[in-house]
All heavy atoms as a GROMACS GRO file, in nm:
protein
  599
    1MET      N    1  -3.088   0.335  -2.131
    1MET     CA    2  -3.009   0.252  -2.220
    1MET      C    3  -2.972   0.120  -2.157
    1MET      O    4  -2.931   0.030  -2.225
    1MET     CB    5  -2.885   0.327  -2.266
    1MET     CG    6  -2.918   0.443  -2.359
    1MET     SD    7  -2.784   0.534  -2.437
    1MET     CE    8  -2.634   0.466  -2.375
    2GLY      N    9  -2.982   0.110  -2.025
    2GLY     CA   10  -2.957  -0.017  -1.959
    2GLY      C   11  -2.812  -0.050  -1.930
    2GLY      O   12  -2.780  -0.164  -1.902
    3TYR      N   13  -2.726   0.049  -1.937
    3TYR     CA   14  -2.585   0.026  -1.906
    3TYR      C   15  -2.554   0.078  -1.766
    3TYR      O   16  -2.609   0.177  -1.722
    3TYR     CB   17  -2.494   0.094  -2.009
    3TYR     CG   18  -2.496   0.024  -2.142
    3TYR    CD1   19  -2.588   0.058  -2.239
    3TYR    CD2   20  -2.406  -0.079  -2.169
    3TYR    CE1   21  -2.592  -0.007  -2.361
    3TYR    CE2   22  -2.409  -0.145  -2.291
    3TYR     CZ   23  -2.502  -0.109  -2.386
    3TYR     OH   24  -2.505  -0.175  -2.506
    4ALA      N   25  -2.467   0.007  -1.699
    4ALA     CA   26  -2.426   0.044  -1.564
    4ALA      C   27  -2.273   0.045  -1.556
    4ALA      O   28  -2.206  -0.021  -1.636
    4ALA     CB   29  -2.484  -0.053  -1.461
    5SER      N   30  -2.221   0.116  -1.461
    5SER     CA   31  -2.075   0.118  -1.442
    5SER      C   32  -2.038   0.020  -1.331
    5SER      O   33  -2.111   0.005  -1.233
    5SER     CB   34  -2.028   0.259  -1.407
    5SER     OG   35  -2.089   0.303  -1.288
    6VAL      N   36  -1.927  -0.045  -1.349
    6VAL     CA   37  -1.878  -0.139  -1.248
    6VAL      C   38  -1.836  -0.063  -1.123
    6VAL      O   39  -1.866  -0.103  -1.011
    6VAL     CB   40  -1.761  -0.224  -1.303
    6VAL    CG1   41  -1.696  -0.306  -1.193
    6VAL    CG2   42  -1.810  -0.314  -1.416
    7PHE      N   43  -1.767   0.049  -1.141
    7PHE     CA   44  -1.711   0.123  -1.028
    7PHE      C   45  -1.786   0.254  -1.004
    7PHE      O   46  -1.823   0.322  -1.098
    7PHE     CB   47  -1.563   0.154  -1.053
    7PHE     CG   48  -1.478   0.031  -1.064
    7PHE    CD1   49  -1.453  -0.027  -1.187
    7PHE    CD2   50  -1.425  -0.028  -0.951
    7PHE    CE1   51  -1.375  -0.140  -1.197
    7PHE    CE2   52  -1.348  -0.142  -0.959
    7PHE     CZ   53  -1.323  -0.199  -1.084
    8THR      N   54  -1.806   0.286  -0.878
    8THR     CA   55  -1.858   0.417  -0.840
    8THR      C   56  -1.765   0.473  -0.732
    8THR      O   57  -1.723   0.401  -0.642
    8THR     CB   58  -2.002   0.410  -0.786
    8THR    OG1   59  -2.007   0.319  -0.678
    8THR    CG2   60  -2.099   0.367  -0.894
    9LYS      N   61  -1.732   0.597  -0.749
    9LYS     CA   62  -1.643   0.666  -0.654
    9LYS      C   63  -1.507   0.597  -0.639
    9LYS      O   64  -1.450   0.594  -0.531
    9LYS     CB   65  -1.711   0.684  -0.519
    9LYS     CG   66  -1.836   0.769  -0.529
    9LYS     CD   67  -1.897   0.795  -0.395
    9LYS     CE   68  -2.022   0.878  -0.413
    9LYS     NZ   69  -2.088   0.907  -0.290
   10GLN      N   70  -1.456   0.539  -0.749
   10GLN     CA   71  -1.324   0.476  -0.748
   10GLN      C   72  -1.231   0.561  -0.834
   10GLN      O   73  -1.244   0.564  -0.956
   10GLN     CB   74  -1.331   0.334  -0.804
   10GLN     CG   75  -1.194   0.269  -0.821
   10GLN     CD   76  -1.117   0.257  -0.692
   10GLN    OE1   77  -1.162   0.189  -0.600
   10GLN    NE2   78  -1.003   0.322  -0.683
   11LYS      N   79  -1.141   0.632  -0.771
   11LYS     CA   80  -1.043   0.711  -0.844
   11LYS      C   81  -0.944   0.615  -0.911
   11LYS      O   82  -0.907   0.514  -0.853
   11LYS     CB   83  -0.973   0.807  -0.750
   11LYS     CG   84  -1.068   0.912  -0.696
   11LYS     CD   85  -1.001   1.006  -0.600
   11LYS     CE   86  -1.100   1.111  -0.553
   11LYS     NZ   87  -1.040   1.203  -0.458
   12THR      N   88  -0.902   0.650  -1.033
   12THR     CA   89  -0.817   0.559  -1.109
   12THR      C   90  -0.691   0.624  -1.166
   12THR      O   91  -0.612   0.556  -1.229
   12THR     CB   92  -0.897   0.497  -1.225
   12THR    OG1   93  -0.946   0.601  -1.309
   12THR    CG2   94  -1.011   0.411  -1.175
   13SER      N   95  -0.673   0.752  -1.146
   13SER     CA   96  -0.551   0.817  -1.196
   13SER      C   97  -0.463   0.857  -1.078
   13SER      O   98  -0.512   0.892  -0.972
   13SER     CB   99  -0.585   0.938  -1.283
   13SER     OG  100  -0.649   1.037  -1.206
   14LEU      N  101  -0.333   0.851  -1.101
   14LEU     CA  102  -0.237   0.882  -0.996
   14LEU      C  103  -0.214   1.034  -0.986
   14LEU      O  104  -0.205   1.103  -1.087
   14LEU     CB  105  -0.103   0.815  -1.024
   14LEU     CG  106  -0.101   0.663  -1.022
   14LEU    CD1  107   0.040   0.612  -1.054
   14LEU    CD2  108  -0.150   0.608  -0.892
   15LYS      N  109  -0.202   1.080  -0.863
   15LYS     CA  110  -0.163   1.219  -0.839
   15LYS      C  111  -0.016   1.236  -0.874
   15LYS      O  112   0.057   1.138  -0.893
   15LYS     CB  113  -0.183   1.255  -0.692
   15LYS     CG  114  -0.328   1.265  -0.650
   15LYS     CD  115  -0.337   1.310  -0.505
   15LYS     CE  116  -0.481   1.338  -0.470
   15LYS     NZ  117  -0.495   1.403  -0.342
   16LYS      N  118   0.030   1.358  -0.879
   16LYS     CA  119   0.173   1.386  -0.899
   16LYS      C  120   0.253   1.344  -0.776
   16LYS      O  121   0.367   1.300  -0.787
   16LYS     CB  122   0.196   1.534  -0.928
   16LYS     CG  123   0.132   1.581  -1.055
   16LYS     CD  124   0.213   1.542  -1.173
   16LYS     CE  125   0.152   1.602  -1.298
   16LYS     NZ  126   0.212   1.553  -1.418
   17GLU      N  127   0.191   1.358  -0.658
   17GLU     CA  128   0.254   1.313  -0.534
   17GLU      C  129   0.145   1.273  -0.435
   17GLU      O  130   0.033   1.324  -0.440
   17GLU     CB  131   0.345   1.420  -0.474
   17GLU     CG  132   0.277   1.551  -0.445
   17GLU     CD  133   0.374   1.658  -0.400
   17GLU    OE1  134   0.479   1.674  -0.464
   17GLU    OE2  135   0.343   1.725  -0.299
   18CYS      N  136   0.178   1.181  -0.348
   18CYS     CA  137   0.082   1.134  -0.247
   18CYS      C  138   0.072   1.234  -0.133
   18CYS      O  139   0.169   1.301  -0.098
   18CYS     CB  140   0.128   1.000  -0.189
   18CYS     SG  141   0.129   0.866  -0.308
   19HIS      N  142  -0.045   1.242  -0.076
   19HIS     CA  143  -0.068   1.319   0.047
   19HIS      C  144  -0.111   1.217   0.151
   19HIS      O  145  -0.228   1.177   0.153
   19HIS     CB  146  -0.173   1.428   0.025
   19HIS     CG  147  -0.130   1.528  -0.076
   19HIS    ND1  148  -0.175   1.528  -0.206
   19HIS    CD2  149  -0.044   1.632  -0.066
   19HIS    CE1  150  -0.119   1.627  -0.271
   19HIS    NE2  151  -0.039   1.692  -0.189
   20GLY      N  152  -0.015   1.171   0.230
   20GLY     CA  153  -0.041   1.059   0.320
   20GLY      C  154  -0.064   0.934   0.237
   20GLY      O  155   0.017   0.900   0.153
   21GLU      N  156  -0.175   0.866   0.258
   21GLU     CA  157  -0.211   0.746   0.181
   21GLU      C  158  -0.290   0.780   0.055
   21GLU      O  159  -0.321   0.693  -0.024
   21GLU     CB  160  -0.293   0.651   0.269
   21GLU     CG  161  -0.220   0.597   0.390
   21GLU     CD  162  -0.109   0.501   0.351
   21GLU    OE1  163  -0.133   0.414   0.265
   21GLU    OE2  164   0.003   0.516   0.405
   22ASN      N  165  -0.323   0.907   0.038
   22ASN     CA  166  -0.406   0.950  -0.074
   22ASN      C  167  -0.319   0.978  -0.196
   22ASN      O  168  -0.258   1.084  -0.208
   22ASN     CB  169  -0.486   1.075  -0.033
   22ASN     CG  170  -0.583   1.118  -0.139
   22ASN    OD1  171  -0.601   1.052  -0.240
   22ASN    ND2  172  -0.646   1.232  -0.117
   23CYS      N  173  -0.316   0.881  -0.290
   23CYS     CA  174  -0.233   0.893  -0.409
   23CYS      C  175  -0.314   0.899  -0.538
   23CYS      O  176  -0.258   0.915  -0.646
   23CYS     CB  177  -0.138   0.774  -0.418
   23CYS     SG  178  -0.027   0.759  -0.277
   24LEU      N  179  -0.446   0.883  -0.527
   24LEU     CA  180  -0.530   0.880  -0.646
   24LEU      C  181  -0.603   1.013  -0.664
   24LEU      O  182  -0.647   1.075  -0.568
   24LEU     CB  183  -0.631   0.765  -0.636
   24LEU     CG  184  -0.568   0.626  -0.627
   24LEU    CD1  185  -0.674   0.520  -0.605
   24LEU    CD2  186  -0.488   0.596  -0.752
   25ALA      N  187  -0.616   1.054  -0.792
   25ALA     CA  188  -0.667   1.188  -0.820
   25ALA      C  189  -0.811   1.191  -0.872
   25ALA      O  190  -0.893   1.262  -0.817
   25ALA     CB  191  -0.575   1.256  -0.921
   26SER      N  192  -0.840   1.118  -0.978
   26SER     CA  193  -0.968   1.135  -1.047
   26SER      C  194  -1.027   1.002  -1.090
   26SER      O  195  -0.957   0.902  -1.101
   26SER     CB  196  -0.949   1.221  -1.172
   26SER     OG  197  -0.897   1.347  -1.137
   27GLU      N  198  -1.157   1.004  -1.119
   27GLU     CA  199  -1.231   0.885  -1.162
   27GLU      C  200  -1.242   0.885  -1.314
   27GLU      O  201  -1.348   0.906  -1.370
   27GLU     CB  202  -1.372   0.886  -1.102
   27GLU     CG  203  -1.376   0.889  -0.952
   27GLU     CD  204  -1.519   0.905  -0.899
   27GLU    OE1  205  -1.614   0.855  -0.961
   27GLU    OE2  206  -1.532   0.969  -0.794
   28PHE      N  207  -1.133   0.856  -1.384
   28PHE     CA  208  -1.136   0.859  -1.530
   28PHE      C  209  -1.178   0.727  -1.592
   28PHE      O  210  -1.245   0.724  -1.694
   28PHE     CB  211  -0.998   0.897  -1.588
   28PHE     CG  212  -0.965   1.042  -1.571
   28PHE    CD1  213  -0.846   1.079  -1.512
   28PHE    CD2  214  -1.051   1.140  -1.614
   28PHE    CE1  215  -0.814   1.212  -1.498
   28PHE    CE2  216  -1.021   1.274  -1.600
   28PHE     CZ  217  -0.901   1.310  -1.541
   29ASP      N  218  -1.136   0.616  -1.536
   29ASP     CA  219  -1.154   0.486  -1.599
   29ASP      C  220  -1.270   0.409  -1.536
   29ASP      O  221  -1.296   0.421  -1.417
   29ASP     CB  222  -1.025   0.404  -1.585
   29ASP     CG  223  -0.904   0.483  -1.632
   29ASP    OD1  224  -0.902   0.518  -1.751
   29ASP    OD2  225  -0.817   0.513  -1.551
   30ASN      N  226  -1.338   0.332  -1.619
   30ASN     CA  227  -1.448   0.250  -1.570
   30ASN      C  228  -1.475   0.140  -1.670
   30ASN      O  229  -1.418   0.139  -1.781
   30ASN     CB  230  -1.573   0.333  -1.546
   30ASN     CG  231  -1.654   0.282  -1.428
   30ASN    OD1  232  -1.670   0.161  -1.410
   30ASN    ND2  233  -1.704   0.372  -1.347
   31ILE      N  234  -1.560   0.048  -1.634
   31ILE     CA  235  -1.607  -0.057  -1.722
   31ILE      C  236  -1.759  -0.046  -1.724
   31ILE      O  237  -1.822  -0.045  -1.618
   31ILE     CB  238  -1.565  -0.196  -1.669
   31ILE    CG1  239  -1.412  -0.208  -1.660
   31ILE    CG2  240  -1.623  -0.307  -1.758
   31ILE    CD1  241  -1.364  -0.329  -1.584
   32TRP      N  242  -1.814  -0.034  -1.842
   32TRP     CA  243  -1.959  -0.024  -1.858
   32TRP      C  244  -2.012  -0.154  -1.914
   32TRP      O  245  -1.949  -0.216  -2.000
   32TRP     CB  246  -1.993   0.093  -1.951
   32TRP     CG  247  -1.956   0.224  -1.888
   32TRP    CD1  248  -1.834   0.286  -1.894
   32TRP    CD2  249  -2.038   0.305  -1.806
   32TRP    NE1  250  -1.837   0.402  -1.821
   32TRP    CE2  251  -1.961   0.416  -1.766
   32TRP    CE3  252  -2.170   0.296  -1.762
   32TRP    CZ2  253  -2.012   0.517  -1.685
   32TRP    CZ3  254  -2.220   0.397  -1.682
   32TRP    CH2  255  -2.141   0.505  -1.644
   33TYR      N  256  -2.128  -0.197  -1.866
   33TYR     CA  257  -2.184  -0.325  -1.909
   33TYR      C  258  -2.336  -0.314  -1.919
   33TYR      O  259  -2.398  -0.228  -1.857
   33TYR     CB  260  -2.143  -0.437  -1.814
   33TYR     CG  261  -2.202  -0.421  -1.675
   33TYR    CD1  262  -2.315  -0.494  -1.637
   33TYR    CD2  263  -2.145  -0.334  -1.582
   33TYR    CE1  264  -2.370  -0.478  -1.510
   33TYR    CE2  265  -2.200  -0.318  -1.455
   33TYR     CZ  266  -2.312  -0.391  -1.421
   33TYR     OH  267  -2.367  -0.375  -1.296
   34LYS      N  268  -2.395  -0.399  -2.001
   34LYS     CA  269  -2.540  -0.403  -2.017
   34LYS      C  270  -2.598  -0.483  -1.902
   34LYS      O  271  -2.582  -0.604  -1.894
   34LYS     CB  272  -2.578  -0.464  -2.151
   34LYS     CG  273  -2.724  -0.451  -2.183
   34LYS     CD  274  -2.744  -0.431  -2.331
   34LYS     CE  275  -2.888  -0.408  -2.365
   34LYS     NZ  276  -2.925  -0.269  -2.366
   35SER      N  277  -2.663  -0.415  -1.810
   35SER     CA  278  -2.706  -0.476  -1.684
   35SER      C  279  -2.813  -0.584  -1.702
   35SER      O  280  -2.828  -0.670  -1.616
   35SER     CB  281  -2.754  -0.368  -1.587
   35SER     OG  282  -2.856  -0.291  -1.646
   36SER      N  283  -2.884  -0.584  -1.812
   36SER     CA  284  -2.984  -0.689  -1.835
   36SER      C  285  -2.923  -0.818  -1.888
   36SER      O  286  -2.986  -0.922  -1.886
   36SER     CB  287  -3.092  -0.640  -1.932
   36SER     OG  288  -3.034  -0.614  -2.059
   37LYS      N  289  -2.798  -0.812  -1.932
   37LYS     CA  290  -2.732  -0.928  -1.993
   37LYS      C  291  -2.611  -0.979  -1.915
   37LYS      O  292  -2.565  -1.090  -1.937
   37LYS     CB  293  -2.688  -0.893  -2.134
   37LYS     CG  294  -2.797  -0.840  -2.222
   37LYS     CD  295  -2.804  -0.919  -2.347
   37LYS     CE  296  -2.916  -0.864  -2.434
   37LYS     NZ  297  -3.005  -0.966  -2.478
   38ILE      N  298  -2.560  -0.896  -1.824
   38ILE     CA  299  -2.435  -0.930  -1.754
   38ILE      C  300  -2.450  -0.898  -1.606
   38ILE      O  301  -2.509  -0.798  -1.568
   38ILE     CB  302  -2.317  -0.849  -1.813
   38ILE    CG1  303  -2.297  -0.886  -1.961
   38ILE    CG2  304  -2.189  -0.873  -1.734
   38ILE    CD1  305  -2.199  -0.796  -2.033
   39GLU      N  306  -2.393  -0.985  -1.525
   39GLU     CA  307  -2.386  -0.963  -1.380
   39GLU      C  308  -2.239  -0.954  -1.341
   39GLU      O  309  -2.158  -1.034  -1.387
   39GLU     CB  310  -2.453  -1.081  -1.309
   39GLU     CG  311  -2.450  -1.074  -1.159
   39GLU     CD  312  -2.515  -1.199  -1.099
   39GLU    OE1  313  -2.635  -1.218  -1.120
   39GLU    OE2  314  -2.442  -1.276  -1.033
   40ILE      N  315  -2.206  -0.857  -1.259
   40ILE     CA  316  -2.069  -0.842  -1.211
   40ILE      C  317  -2.052  -0.929  -1.087
   40ILE      O  318  -2.127  -0.914  -0.990
   40ILE     CB  319  -2.037  -0.695  -1.178
   40ILE    CG1  320  -2.059  -0.606  -1.300
   40ILE    CG2  321  -1.894  -0.681  -1.125
   40ILE    CD1  322  -1.979  -0.644  -1.421
   41GLN      N  323  -1.956  -1.018  -1.090
   41GLN     CA  324  -1.934  -1.107  -0.977
   41GLN      C  325  -1.818  -1.061  -0.889
   41GLN      O  326  -1.814  -1.092  -0.772
   41GLN     CB  327  -1.910  -1.249  -1.027
   41GLN     CG  328  -2.029  -1.300  -1.105
   41GLN     CD  329  -2.048  -1.447  -1.091
   41GLN    OE1  330  -1.953  -1.522  -1.100
   41GLN    NE2  331  -2.171  -1.487  -1.070
   42ASN      N  332  -1.725  -0.990  -0.947
   42ASN     CA  333  -1.610  -0.944  -0.870
   42ASN      C  334  -1.550  -0.825  -0.945
   42ASN      O  335  -1.539  -0.828  -1.066
   42ASN     CB  336  -1.507  -1.056  -0.857
   42ASN     CG  337  -1.392  -1.021  -0.767
   42ASN    OD1  338  -1.402  -0.931  -0.685
   42ASN    ND2  339  -1.283  -1.092  -0.781
   43SER      N  340  -1.515  -0.722  -0.872
   43SER     CA  341  -1.446  -0.609  -0.934
   43SER      C  342  -1.333  -0.566  -0.841
   43SER      O  343  -1.342  -0.582  -0.720
   43SER     CB  344  -1.544  -0.493  -0.958
   43SER     OG  345  -1.599  -0.449  -0.837
   44LYS      N  346  -1.229  -0.516  -0.905
   44LYS     CA  347  -1.111  -0.481  -0.826
   44LYS      C  348  -1.036  -0.367  -0.892
   44LYS      O  349  -1.022  -0.363  -1.014
   44LYS     CB  350  -1.019  -0.602  -0.821
   44LYS     CG  351  -0.945  -0.622  -0.691
   44LYS     CD  352  -0.841  -0.731  -0.703
   44LYS     CE  353  -0.895  -0.866  -0.665
   44LYS     NZ  354  -0.788  -0.966  -0.651
   45ALA      N  355  -0.988  -0.276  -0.812
   45ALA     CA  356  -0.893  -0.174  -0.855
   45ALA      C  357  -0.756  -0.219  -0.805
   45ALA      O  358  -0.739  -0.247  -0.686
   45ALA     CB  359  -0.930  -0.038  -0.798
   46LEU      N  360  -0.661  -0.230  -0.896
   46LEU     CA  361  -0.528  -0.282  -0.861
   46LEU      C  362  -0.434  -0.166  -0.830
   46LEU      O  363  -0.395  -0.091  -0.919
   46LEU     CB  364  -0.474  -0.367  -0.975
   46LEU     CG  365  -0.566  -0.480  -1.021
   46LEU    CD1  366  -0.512  -0.547  -1.145
   46LEU    CD2  367  -0.588  -0.580  -0.909
   47LEU      N  368  -0.399  -0.152  -0.706
   47LEU     CA  369  -0.315  -0.041  -0.660
   47LEU      C  370  -0.168  -0.075  -0.680
   47LEU      O  371  -0.090  -0.088  -0.586
   47LEU     CB  372  -0.347  -0.009  -0.513
   47LEU     CG  373  -0.495   0.018  -0.483
   47LEU    CD1  374  -0.515   0.045  -0.334
   47LEU    CD2  375  -0.547   0.133  -0.567
   48PHE      N  376  -0.130  -0.088  -0.806
   48PHE     CA  377   0.004  -0.133  -0.842
   48PHE      C  378   0.114  -0.041  -0.790
   48PHE      O  379   0.227  -0.085  -0.764
   48PHE     CB  380   0.016  -0.149  -0.994
   48PHE     CG  381   0.042  -0.020  -1.067
   48PHE    CD1  382   0.172   0.014  -1.105
   48PHE    CD2  383  -0.060   0.069  -1.095
   48PHE    CE1  384   0.198   0.132  -1.171
   48PHE    CE2  385  -0.035   0.188  -1.161
   48PHE     CZ  386   0.094   0.220  -1.199
   49TYR      N  387   0.084   0.084  -0.774
   49TYR     CA  388   0.185   0.182  -0.734
   49TYR      C  389   0.241   0.154  -0.595
   49TYR      O  390   0.351   0.198  -0.563
   49TYR     CB  391   0.129   0.325  -0.742
   49TYR     CG  392   0.012   0.350  -0.650
   49TYR    CD1  393   0.031   0.395  -0.520
   49TYR    CD2  394  -0.118   0.327  -0.692
   49TYR    CE1  395  -0.076   0.417  -0.435
   49TYR    CE2  396  -0.225   0.349  -0.609
   49TYR     CZ  397  -0.204   0.394  -0.480
   49TYR     OH  398  -0.311   0.414  -0.396
   50THR      N  399   0.170   0.079  -0.513
   50THR     CA  400   0.219   0.048  -0.379
   50THR      C  401   0.339  -0.047  -0.382
   50THR      O  402   0.409  -0.060  -0.283
   50THR     CB  403   0.108  -0.012  -0.291
   50THR    OG1  404   0.062  -0.134  -0.350
   50THR    CG2  405  -0.010   0.084  -0.277
   51SER      N  406   0.364  -0.111  -0.497
   51SER     CA  407   0.477  -0.202  -0.512
   51SER      C  408   0.605  -0.130  -0.553
   51SER      O  409   0.710  -0.192  -0.562
   51SER     CB  410   0.446  -0.309  -0.617
   51SER     OG  411   0.336  -0.386  -0.576
   52PHE      N  412   0.597   0.000  -0.578
   52PHE     CA  413   0.713   0.078  -0.622
   52PHE      C  414   0.771   0.159  -0.507
   52PHE      O  415   0.701   0.191  -0.410
   52PHE     CB  416   0.673   0.172  -0.736
   52PHE     CG  417   0.648   0.100  -0.865
   52PHE    CD1  418   0.526   0.039  -0.889
   52PHE    CD2  419   0.746   0.093  -0.962
   52PHE    CE1  420   0.502  -0.028  -1.008
   52PHE    CE2  421   0.724   0.026  -1.082
   52PHE     CZ  422   0.602  -0.035  -1.104
   53ASP      N  423   0.898   0.193  -0.519
   53ASP     CA  424   0.965   0.273  -0.417
   53ASP      C  425   0.914   0.417  -0.414
   53ASP      O  426   0.917   0.482  -0.310
   53ASP     CB  427   1.116   0.274  -0.439
   53ASP     CG  428   1.179   0.138  -0.412
   53ASP    OD1  429   1.122   0.061  -0.332
   53ASP    OD2  430   1.283   0.108  -0.473
   54SER      N  431   0.868   0.465  -0.529
   54SER     CA  432   0.817   0.602  -0.535
   54SER      C  433   0.702   0.610  -0.634
   54SER      O  434   0.688   0.526  -0.724
   54SER     CB  435   0.928   0.700  -0.577
   54SER     OG  436   0.956   0.685  -0.715
   55LEU      N  437   0.622   0.713  -0.619
   55LEU     CA  438   0.511   0.735  -0.711
   55LEU      C  439   0.566   0.770  -0.851
   55LEU      O  440   0.507   0.731  -0.952
   55LEU     CB  441   0.420   0.846  -0.659
   55LEU     CG  442   0.281   0.853  -0.719
   55LEU    CD1  443   0.205   0.722  -0.699
   55LEU    CD2  444   0.204   0.968  -0.659
   56ASP      N  445   0.678   0.838  -0.857
   56ASP     CA  446   0.740   0.869  -0.986
   56ASP      C  447   0.777   0.741  -1.061
   56ASP      O  448   0.759   0.732  -1.182
   56ASP     CB  449   0.865   0.956  -0.968
   56ASP     CG  450   0.830   1.101  -0.939
   56ASP    OD1  451   0.718   1.144  -0.973
   56ASP    OD2  452   0.916   1.170  -0.881
   57ASP      N  453   0.830   0.641  -0.988
   57ASP     CA  454   0.863   0.513  -1.051
   57ASP      C  455   0.738   0.446  -1.106
   57ASP      O  456   0.738   0.392  -1.217
   57ASP     CB  457   0.933   0.420  -0.953
   57ASP     CG  458   1.073   0.465  -0.917
   57ASP    OD1  459   1.128   0.553  -0.987
   57ASP    OD2  460   1.128   0.413  -0.818
   58ALA      N  461   0.630   0.449  -1.030
   58ALA     CA  462   0.503   0.390  -1.075
   58ALA      C  463   0.449   0.466  -1.196
   58ALA      O  464   0.402   0.405  -1.293
   58ALA     CB  465   0.402   0.389  -0.962
   59ARG      N  466   0.455   0.598  -1.192
   59ARG     CA  467   0.405   0.680  -1.302
   59ARG      C  468   0.484   0.659  -1.431
   59ARG      O  469   0.434   0.686  -1.540
   59ARG     CB  470   0.406   0.828  -1.264
   59ARG     CG  471   0.297   0.864  -1.160
   59ARG     CD  472   0.307   1.011  -1.119
   59ARG     NE  473   0.289   1.099  -1.232
   59ARG     CZ  474   0.170   1.136  -1.283
   59ARG    NH1  475   0.059   1.091  -1.230
   59ARG    NH2  476   0.164   1.217  -1.386
   60ALA      N  477   0.608   0.609  -1.420
   60ALA     CA  478   0.685   0.576  -1.541
   60ALA      C  479   0.620   0.459  -1.616
   60ALA      O  480   0.637   0.447  -1.738
   60ALA     CB  481   0.829   0.542  -1.503
   61ILE      N  482   0.546   0.377  -1.544
   61ILE     CA  483   0.472   0.266  -1.606
   61ILE      C  484   0.337   0.318  -1.657
   61ILE      O  485   0.299   0.296  -1.771
   61ILE     CB  486   0.449   0.152  -1.505
   61ILE    CG1  487   0.581   0.099  -1.450
   61ILE    CG2  488   0.365   0.040  -1.565
   61ILE    CD1  489   0.673   0.038  -1.553
   62SER      N  490   0.262   0.384  -1.570
   62SER     CA  491   0.130   0.438  -1.607
   62SER      C  492   0.085   0.537  -1.501
   62SER      O  493   0.118   0.522  -1.384
   62SER     CB  494   0.028   0.326  -1.617
   62SER     OG  495  -0.100   0.379  -1.651
   63ASP      N  496   0.005   0.635  -1.544
   63ASP     CA  497  -0.054   0.727  -1.446
   63ASP      C  498  -0.198   0.688  -1.416
   63ASP      O  499  -0.272   0.764  -1.356
   63ASP     CB  500  -0.041   0.872  -1.491
   63ASP     CG  501  -0.116   0.901  -1.621
   63ASP    OD1  502  -0.156   0.804  -1.689
   63ASP    OD2  503  -0.134   1.018  -1.654
   64HIS      N  504  -0.236   0.567  -1.457
   64HIS     CA  505  -0.367   0.511  -1.424
   64HIS      C  506  -0.349   0.373  -1.363
   64HIS      O  507  -0.257   0.300  -1.400
   64HIS     CB  508  -0.452   0.496  -1.551
   64HIS     CG  509  -0.491   0.626  -1.612
   64HIS    ND1  510  -0.616   0.679  -1.598
   64HIS    CD2  511  -0.420   0.716  -1.684
   64HIS    CE1  512  -0.622   0.795  -1.661
   64HIS    NE2  513  -0.504   0.820  -1.713
   65ILE      N  514  -0.436   0.339  -1.268
   65ILE     CA  515  -0.431   0.206  -1.209
   65ILE      C  516  -0.518   0.111  -1.294
   65ILE      O  517  -0.618   0.153  -1.352
   65ILE     CB  518  -0.478   0.205  -1.062
   65ILE    CG1  519  -0.623   0.251  -1.049
   65ILE    CG2  520  -0.384   0.289  -0.975
   65ILE    CD1  521  -0.684   0.232  -0.912
   66PRO      N  522  -0.480  -0.015  -1.302
   66PRO     CA  523  -0.564  -0.112  -1.374
   66PRO      C  524  -0.692  -0.140  -1.294
   66PRO      O  525  -0.691  -0.138  -1.170
   66PRO     CB  526  -0.478  -0.237  -1.380
   66PRO     CG  527  -0.340  -0.194  -1.346
   66PRO     CD  528  -0.353  -0.073  -1.261
   67ILE      N  529  -0.799  -0.165  -1.366
   67ILE     CA  530  -0.923  -0.209  -1.304
   67ILE      C  531  -0.966  -0.338  -1.374
   67ILE      O  532  -0.934  -0.360  -1.491
   67ILE     CB  533  -1.034  -0.102  -1.313
   67ILE    CG1  534  -1.057  -0.056  -1.456
   67ILE    CG2  535  -1.001   0.016  -1.222
   67ILE    CD1  536  -1.172   0.041  -1.474
   68THR      N  537  -1.036  -0.422  -1.301
   68THR     CA  538  -1.076  -0.551  -1.356
   68THR      C  539  -1.213  -0.590  -1.302
   68THR      O  540  -1.255  -0.541  -1.196
   68THR     CB  541  -0.970  -0.659  -1.322
   68THR    OG1  542  -1.006  -0.781  -1.384
   68THR    CG2  543  -0.956  -0.680  -1.173
   69ALA      N  544  -1.280  -0.678  -1.374
   69ALA     CA  545  -1.409  -0.727  -1.330
   69ALA      C  546  -1.431  -0.868  -1.385
   69ALA      O  547  -1.387  -0.898  -1.497
   69ALA     CB  548  -1.522  -0.636  -1.375
   70THR      N  549  -1.496  -0.951  -1.307
   70THR     CA  550  -1.539  -1.083  -1.352
   70THR      C  551  -1.685  -1.071  -1.392
   70THR      O  552  -1.767  -1.024  -1.313
   70THR     CB  553  -1.522  -1.188  -1.240
   70THR    OG1  554  -1.386  -1.190  -1.200
   70THR    CG2  555  -1.564  -1.326  -1.288
   71LEU      N  556  -1.715  -1.112  -1.515
   71LEU     CA  557  -1.849  -1.098  -1.568
   71LEU      C  558  -1.918  -1.233  -1.576
   71LEU      O  559  -1.856  -1.332  -1.612
   71LEU     CB  560  -1.843  -1.039  -1.710
   71LEU     CG  561  -1.758  -0.916  -1.732
   71LEU    CD1  562  -1.757  -0.879  -1.879
   71LEU    CD2  563  -1.806  -0.801  -1.648
   72LYS      N  564  -2.045  -1.235  -1.544
   72LYS     CA  565  -2.128  -1.354  -1.563
   72LYS      C  566  -2.235  -1.315  -1.666
   72LYS      O  567  -2.315  -1.224  -1.642
   72LYS     CB  568  -2.194  -1.398  -1.433
   72LYS     CG  569  -2.286  -1.517  -1.452
   72LYS     CD  570  -2.356  -1.555  -1.324
   72LYS     CE  571  -2.451  -1.671  -1.350
   72LYS     NZ  572  -2.531  -1.700  -1.229
   73PHE      N  573  -2.233  -1.384  -1.779
   73PHE     CA  574  -2.330  -1.357  -1.883
   73PHE      C  575  -2.460  -1.430  -1.850
   73PHE      O  576  -2.460  -1.549  -1.823
   73PHE     CB  577  -2.275  -1.398  -2.020
   73PHE     CG  578  -2.163  -1.310  -2.063
   73PHE    CD1  579  -2.032  -1.340  -2.027
   73PHE    CD2  580  -2.187  -1.195  -2.137
   73PHE    CE1  581  -1.927  -1.257  -2.066
   73PHE    CE2  582  -2.083  -1.112  -2.175
   73PHE     CZ  583  -1.954  -1.143  -2.139
   74LEU      N  584  -2.570  -1.357  -1.851
   74LEU     CA  585  -2.700  -1.411  -1.815
   74LEU      C  586  -2.768  -1.473  -1.936
   74LEU      O  587  -2.744  -1.432  -2.049
   74LEU     CB  588  -2.788  -1.301  -1.755
   74LEU     CG  589  -2.725  -1.224  -1.636
   74LEU    CD1  590  -2.814  -1.108  -1.597
   74LEU    CD2  591  -2.703  -1.318  -1.519
   75ASP      N  592  -2.852  -1.572  -1.910
   75ASP     CA  593  -2.924  -1.639  -2.021
   75ASP      C  594  -3.027  -1.548  -2.081
   75ASP      O  595  -3.082  -1.462  -2.031
   75ASP     CB  596  -2.993  -1.766  -1.969
   75ASP     CG  597  -2.889  -1.869  -1.925
   75ASP    OD1  598  -2.778  -1.869  -1.982
   75ASP    OD2  599  -2.919  -1.948  -1.835
   0.00000   0.00000   0.00000
């Protein structure tokens, strides 16, 4: 079909509690694009939960981390 995922092996959901630095649980979220028409120039997983005092506080906002990508549309 010609579609590719921006992220591979990037967990995007928060665990109930961190184990050391490991706070992410599963690879639920992704961005799919038509690889013949689009080139990915930059992709990022935003670890917003690190800005909170606790994982519970972060989970009150969302139990998923935001992901982003810069797309270049090909001619």
